[in-house]
C-alpha positions in Angstrom: 132.8 37.1 82.5 133.7 34.5 80.5 135.0 34.6 76.9 135.2 31.8 74.9 137.1 31.5 71.8 138.5 28.3 72.2 137.6 25.1 70.4 136.2 22.4 72.5 136.4 24.5 76.0 133.8 24.3 78.6 132.3 26.5 81.5 130.5 24.2 84.2 128.9 24.2 87.8 129.8 28.2 88.2 128.0 30.7 89.4 128.3 34.6 87.7 126.7 37.6 89.2 127.5 40.6 87.5 125.0 43.1 89.4 128.1 45.9 89.8 129.4 46.0 86.4 128.8 49.1 84.6 129.7 48.8 80.9 126.4 49.3 79.4 124.8 47.3 76.9 126.8 46.0 74.0 127.3 42.5 72.5 130.6 42.4 74.4 128.7 42.9 78.0 127.4 39.4 77.9 128.3 37.5 80.9 129.4 34.4 78.9 130.3 34.8 75.4 130.7 32.5 72.6 133.3 34.8 70.4 134.4 33.4 67.1 133.9 30.0 68.9 133.3 26.6 67.6 132.3 22.9 69.7 132.2 24.7 73.1 129.7 24.6 75.7 128.4 25.9 79.1 126.2 23.7 81.2 124.8 23.9 84.7 125.7 27.3 85.2 124.3 30.1 87.0 123.8 33.5 85.8 122.6 36.5 87.9 121.5 40.4 86.7 123.2 40.1 83.1 123.7 44.2 81.9 122.8 42.7 78.5 122.6 39.1 77.5 123.2 36.1 80.1 124.6 34.1 77.0 125.6 35.2 73.2 126.7 33.4 70.7 128.8 36.1 68.4 129.8 34.9 65.2 130.1 31.3 66.1 128.6 27.7 65.7 128.2 24.3 67.1 128.0 25.6 70.6 125.9 24.9 73.8 124.0 26.2 76.6 122.2 23.7 78.9 120.9 23.1 82.1 121.2 26.2 83.6 119.5 29.2 85.2 119.3 32.9 84.2 117.9 35.3 86.7 117.5 39.3 86.1 118.5 42.2 84.1 120.1 45.3 84.8 118.5 47.4 82.2 114.9 45.3 81.5 115.1 47.1 78.2 115.1 45.7 74.2 118.2 44.0 74.6 118.3 42.4 77.8 118.1 38.9 76.8 118.9 35.1 78.6 120.8 33.2 75.7 121.0 35.2 72.5 121.9 33.7 68.5 123.7 37.0 67.0 125.2 35.7 63.6 126.5 32.1 63.2 124.5 29.0 63.4 123.8 25.6 64.5 123.9 26.9 68.3 121.9 25.0 70.7 120.0 26.5 74.0 118.5 23.8 76.1 116.7 23.1 79.4 117.3 26.4 80.7 115.2 28.4 82.9 114.9 32.2 82.5 113.2 34.4 85.3 112.7 37.8 85.4 114.5 38.3 81.9 112.7 40.2 79.2 113.4 37.5 76.4 114.7 33.8 77.6 115.9 33.0 74.1 116.4 35.8 71.1 117.8 35.5 68.1 119.3 38.5 66.8 121.0 38.0 63.9 121.8 35.5 61.7 121.4 32.0 63.3 120.7 29.5 60.5 120.2 26.1 62.2 120.2 27.0 65.5 117.6 25.0 68.4 116.1 26.3 71.2 114.6 22.9 73.2 112.8 22.4 76.7 113.2 25.8 78.0 111.4 27.7 80.3 110.6 31.4 80.5 108.7 33.0 83.4 108.6 36.5 84.4 109.4 38.4 81.4 110.8 41.9 82.9 110.4 44.8 80.6 110.4 48.5 81.7 110.0 50.5 78.7 105.9 49.7 78.5 104.2 48.8 81.4 101.7 46.1 81.4 103.1 45.1 78.0 103.6 41.4 78.0 107.4 41.1 76.5 108.2 38.8 73.7 110.0 36.2 76.0 111.1 34.2 73.0 111.5 35.6 69.5 113.0 35.8 66.2 113.7 39.2 65.7 116.6 40.5 63.6 118.5 39.7 60.2 118.0 36.4 58.0 117.0 34.3 60.7 116.2 30.7 58.9 115.9 27.1 59.6 115.2 27.7 63.6 113.9 25.2 65.6 111.6 26.1 68.7 110.8 23.3 70.3 109.3 22.1 73.7 109.4 25.4 75.3 107.5 27.1 78.0 107.4 30.5 77.5 104.5 33.0 77.7 104.9 34.6 74.1 107.2 33.5 70.4 107.6 36.0 68.5 108.7 36.1 64.7 109.3 39.7 63.7 110.5 41.6 61.0 111.4 45.1 61.8 114.6 44.5 60.7 114.3 42.4 58.3 112.7 39.0 56.9 113.3 35.1 57.9 111.8 32.0 56.2 111.6 28.4 57.3 111.3 28.6 60.8 109.4 25.7 63.1 108.0 26.1 66.2 106.9 22.0 67.3 105.3 21.5 70.7 105.3 24.8 72.8 103.4 25.5 75.7 102.7 29.2 74.9 100.2 31.5 77.5 100.4 34.7 75.8 99.9 36.1 79.4 101.5 36.5 82.6 99.9 38.0 85.5 99.4 41.5 86.0 100.1 42.4 82.1 97.2 42.8 79.6 99.0 44.5 76.7 100.3 42.5 73.7 99.2 39.0 75.1 99.3 37.0 71.8 100.7 33.6 72.5 102.4 33.6 69.1 102.9 36.3 66.6 104.3 35.8 63.6 104.7 39.3 61.3 104.7 40.2 57.8 108.1 38.6 55.9 108.7 35.6 58.1 107.7 33.2 54.9 107.2 29.4 55.3 107.1 29.1 59.2 106.3 25.7 59.9 103.6 25.8 63.3 102.8 22.3 64.8 101.1 20.4 67.6 101.6 23.9 69.8 99.1 24.7 72.4 98.1 29.0 72.5 96.7 30.7 75.3 95.7 30.8 78.7 92.3 29.4 80.1 89.8 32.1 81.2 91.3 34.7 79.2 92.0 34.1 75.7 
């Protein structure tokens, strides 16, 4: 919907609804795409029913997504993300609300030095596994190093090594309930896979009272 390739460009106070889009689920099907971009920002936007991601940072650095609302997903599949880091670094996702999306923030390829801070995720909607708590915030693909997850309220934070290792990531002062209403599978507040080495886990609140 909005492809930002310029230096210091902005998208502010807009509403994007892609319910009628039918292109598929590739990286180019994000609602807002930072494509080979540096120093751009998207503030106070509402995005609805993405085919893939609501936002994607593709081969981009130094960009900011902040103070917005991401609702819904068309596919509710493994690549149905809110904000997606996909190669690049030093990008920021801050103070975003994610509702009825599989993962509010995902590092899906190199994302060195990027930050997810003070975001809120609820209703991680994933149709492939009924009753499974999807990884509502994740660091899941190749060589995602030096990432900071700070002050987020999200059911689950996962550092997985399905595609490769990643090192020196920090989870600081997050609230990770590990649970959502009606979901009973993989209800692990924080999950760090083998080969995700040298993690810093500091000052987080883990688990849901009466369940864990």
